[in-house]
N, C-alpha and C positions, 0 to 999 in steps of 0.2 A: 476833434482829430485825435487827441491823446486817448479819448475813450474808445474810439473805433480800433486804435492800434492795440489797446489793452484787451478789448473784447476778442480780437483775433488771437492774441497770445493765450487768452483764457480758453478759447475753443480748442487750440492745440493741446493745452495742458489737460483739458477734460478728456480728450481722445487718449492721451497717454495714461491717464488715471484709469480709464475704462480697460485698457490693455493690461495694466498692472493688476487690476482686479480679476479679470476673466482669462487672461492669457494662460496661466498655469492650469486652470480648470479645464479649458478646452483641449489642451494637448494631452493625448493618451498617456497613461502611466508609463508605458514601455518606451516613450520618446522623451520624457522630461528628465531632469537631473537625476531623480531617484531611479528611474528605469535604466538609464545608461550606466549608473553605478552598479546596479544589481546585475545587469547583463554581463558586465565585465567580470564580476566575481562568480557568475553562475556557469560560465563555460568550463567544461572539464579539460583544463590545461594546467600543466605544472606551474605552481605559484598562486593559483586561485583558491578561494575558500571552497569552491565546489570540488576541486581536485583533492584537497586535503580530506574533505568529508567523504569523498568517493573511494579513495585509496584504501582506507581502513575505517571501520565503524568508529564514530566518536563516542561510543559507549560500549559497555559490555553486553553481549548478546547471550542470553541464556535459553536453553531448550529443556523444558520440564516434560517428563513423561509420567503419565498415570497408566498403569497396566491393569487390565481387567482380570481379576482372580475368579476362577469358576468355583463356586461353593458347593455345587452338587455334581461332581464329575461322574460319580457312579450312576446316578439317574440318567445323565445325559448319554452315557455310553451304553447302558444296558436297557433303557426304556425309551430313549429318544425324547427325554423331557426337555422343556425349555431351560436353557442355561440361567442360573442365578449368579449375577455378576456383582463383584464388589471391587471398586477402583482402589488401587494402592499406589501411593506416591505422594508428592512428586519425587522422581529421581532426576536430579538436575545436572546438566552438562553446560559448560561454557563453550560457545561455538563462534565462528566468524570473527575471531580475534586476530587472525593473521592478515597482512596486506594482500591484495590481489596479486596474482602472479602472471608472468609472461606478458607484461604490459607492452603493447606496441601501438604507437601512434601511426595512423595510416594517412595517406595522401588525399583520401576522399572525404576527409572531415569526420572520421570515425577513429575509435580507439578500441583495441581488442585486449581481452584479458581472460584469465581462468580464476574461478573461485575455489580456494582450498577448503575441503570439508574435513575439519579437524574438530574433535570434541574431547574436552577434559572434564572428568567427573568431579563434581563439587559436593563432597560429603557433608559440609556444613549446611548446605541448602537442600539436603535430601533426607528422606524419612528412614532410609536404611542404607545398605551397601549394594554393590553390584552382584554380590553373591547371594542375595535373598532368594528364597524359593517361592515360586508362584505357579499355580496350576492354570495353564491356558494353552491355546493352540500354538504350535511352533511355526515361526516364520523367520527364516534366516535373513538377516538384514546386514548388508555390508555398507558401512557409512564412513567410519573414521579413516583418515589418511588418503582419501580420494580427492579428485578435482572435478568441479562442475563447470562445464563450458565446452568449447570456446564461445565466449560472448563477444559480440562486436556491436558497439553502441555509438551513437552520434555525440560528438563533443559539444555541439551547439555553436561552434565558431562561424559556420556558414549560415546557420538558421537557428536562432535561439529557441524557436518553438519545437525543435527536435532534440533538445538537450536530454541525454540519457536514454533516449528511445532506442530500443534494440533493433539494429539493422539485420542481424542474423544470429542464430544460435547453432553452434556446431556446424557453422558454414552453410546453414540452410535457413530459409524463411518459413519453412513448414516443418512439422514434427513427424509426419508419416505415421501418426497414431489414430487420427480421426478423419472424417470426411468434411469437405466443404470449408467454411470459414472457421469451424472449430479447430482446425489443424494449424491455424496461423499463429505465429509468435507476435503478440501485440503488446505495445506499451513498453515500460521500463522493467527493471528487475525489482522495483518496489522501494529501493533505497532513496531514490529521488525522482523528481518529475520536472518537466520544463517549468521555468519561473512564471509568476503571476497566475497562480491557480485561482479559479473562480468556483463559487459554491455550486453553480449549475453544471459544472464539468462532470464527466465520467472519467475516472482515473483508471486506466488499464495497465495491468502489469502481468508479467509471466512468472510462474512458479514451477520450477523443474520438479519439486516435491510432488505436485499433483498432475504433472505432465500436461499442463494446459495453461492458457491465458485466462485471466479472471479480471474482475473490475470492482471498483468501489464507488459509492455515491455519498454525497455529503450527508452527515448526520447531525453535527453540532460543533460549536466552538469549544476549545479547551485552552486553558492556561497552564503551561508547563515551565517551571523555573523562570517565571516572568516573561515568557514568550507566548504570544497568541498563535494557536494552531487551529487548523481545520481538521476535524475528524471525519474520515471516510470509512464506511463499513461495507463489507461484502453483503449484498442484499440477499433475501430469500430467493429472489427470482434467478440468481446465478445457478442455483442447484434445483430449480423447478423442473417438472416434467415437461416434455414437449407438448403434452396436452394442454398445459397452462401457458407456457412460453414457447412459441413455435420455433424460435431461433435455436433452442436447445436440442433440436431433432438430431443433430449429428453427434451428440454425446450419448445417444441411446444405441448401444452396440449389440444388445442381446434382448430380443423382444419377449422371450420366455421369462427370464428372470425379472425383467422390468414390467411384466404384465402388459405387454403390448405398449410399452413406453408411457405408462400411466403413473408409475411410481416416482416419487421425488426424493431428493436428498442424498443419493449415493451415486458414485461415479466409478465405473469399471475402468481401471487403468492397467489391466493385465497385459495390454499391447506393449507398454513400456516397462514392464517388470518381468521380462523374459518368460511371459506366459503364465506366471503365477496368478492365481485367482484373487488378486488384490482389488479391493474396493476402497475408495476414499469417501469420507463424509465429514461433516462438522461434528465436534464432540457430542457424545450422548445422542447422536442422530438428530441434532437440532435441525429444524425445518424439513425433516424427512417425513415420508408418509407413515401414518399410524401403524400400518401392517408391518412395516420394517422395524419400528420401535418395539412393537409388542411380541416379536419373535424371541426376545430375551427379556429377562427381568433385572431390575436394579438400576436402570438409567433414568436420569432426571435432567432433561435438557433445559437450559435457560440462556437467554441472549447475553446477559451481563458477563457470565462466566465463560461462554463457549463461542461467541462471535469473533470474527477477525476484523481488526481495524488498523488504520494507518492515520497517524496524526502529522499533518503536513504543514510546514511553515509556508503560507500562501505566496509570499513575495519571492522567495528563493526556490520553492518547490522541494526543499529538503524534508525527508521524513525524519522527525526528531523523536518520535515514540511510536511503537507499534506492538501488536500482539497477533501473531499468526497462529491460528488454532485449527488443528485437523485431527481426524481419527482414522486409524488404519484398521481395516477389516478384511476378513477372509470369506470367500463364498464357500459354504458348506453344502454339499449335495449328497443325496442317497447313493451309496455304493455298497451293494450286497456282499461283494467279494472282499471288502476291507472291513475288518471287525469293528474298528473305531467309528465307522460311518454306516454300519449295517442297519442301525435302528433309526437313522434319520428319516423323518416322514416326508419332508419337502425341502427344496432348496431355501436357504436363508443366509443373511449376511451376519457373520459372527464378529463382534468387536474384539480386537486384540489390545489396543492401547490408543490413547490420545495424547497429543503433545501441544505444548504452548510455547512458542518461540517469542521472546519478548526482549525489548530494549528501550531505554530512555536516555536521552542525551546526557552525558556526564556533566558535572559541575564546571570543570575547566572549559570544555567545549561550549557549554551554555554561556559562560561569562564572555568568551571570545565572540560567540555569536551575537550576544547583546551589544557588545562594544563595536564590532565591525559591521554588523548588518542592521538589526532592529534599532540600535541607538542612533546610527547615522540616518536611517529612514525617518525616525522621530524628529531628529534635529532638522532635517530638510523639510519635513512637514510643518514644523514650527516656524521655520524661516518663511515658507510659502504662506502660512497663515498671517504672519507679521506683515508681509508684503501686501496681502489682501486687505488687512485692516488699515494699514497705512494708506493704501490706494483709495480705500473707501472714504477715509477721512479727507484726503486730498480732493477726491471727487466732490464730496459735500461742500468743502470749503470753496472750491473753484466754481461750483454751480451757484452758491450763494453770491460770490463776487461777480459772476457773470450776469445774474439777473439784476443785481444792484447797478452794475455798469449799464445794462440795457435800459433800466428805468430812468437813469440820469440822462441817457441819450435822448429818450423819448420826450423828457421834459424840455 
């Protein structure tokens, strides 16, 4: 009788041990203790880690410029020769160091803000001064002291999967620059993404600098200041010709210049630059068609130096390191009545400069992040592992006792 009773108790204990072993594993990450803790801090609301990280960058953001100096200006002007280019730089500015402005929390689960465009020259990080003389085409660029936006993004309070996703830009969901899906404002502003990022995800983000939405795909794992990050890079396909990637058809706006939409690697953004013939590409025409690259001399594209990447902490979705790289070009066309362009033989894209906007999480913010986020996650993971091991030991012990009890009963 005692044995039967003990066997019954052991059966219940075994079931409990099994639940202890497998319970935490079967529950999705977003629903367990770790997930709930992260969700609370990932919402863009005053007092959360996400809000603090979102309000002002947790590190210094620098924008480096390399300007293309024309070494043979006389031959270019008088003979229509290929420009021989030499990059000079970097000329470095500190940007994005002011908090977001005009912050308004809305009743529909969104928050609105403006991004201040301010730039401070950093002579110690530059090769020269702002008064250096360089021979190049002229392009008036107004940047300093302006505002970018209005941005309206989801806070994540109502749906954590929408955290930081842009609801509208300048009060619109479309840009009015492109046709079809190319004109949509997709994803976040790149500073953060919804939490629990997976390697097989496509991370979409909007960049007002290139007047379009873009995307990144998983590349590799990175360790930055003791924090494991997922590196997402902008793939070659994002700038491919419609002949290769059909979805890019709506970025082809001039069939003559693009050779019937077969050229890759350059983007005509004149529609959002007051009609100026501005083309955007990756630096040194990385991933561009050979014919575009060979219209000038002196460029040497390589992925390590010229690709764009975002290093994202996968649990929170915060971007803790990034390098945004792009090149500004002008379209040059034959113009017999304009002396400077009278010798141009055919239209081509002329590089003006390329920039590298970079940031990495600062030491203070990294320590705070390790203590409040990754440290807690590791502690909870360790606790879960201890429970699993303890449950396994109990399971084995109870199973052994159960079979001993059964064998005694049979005897």
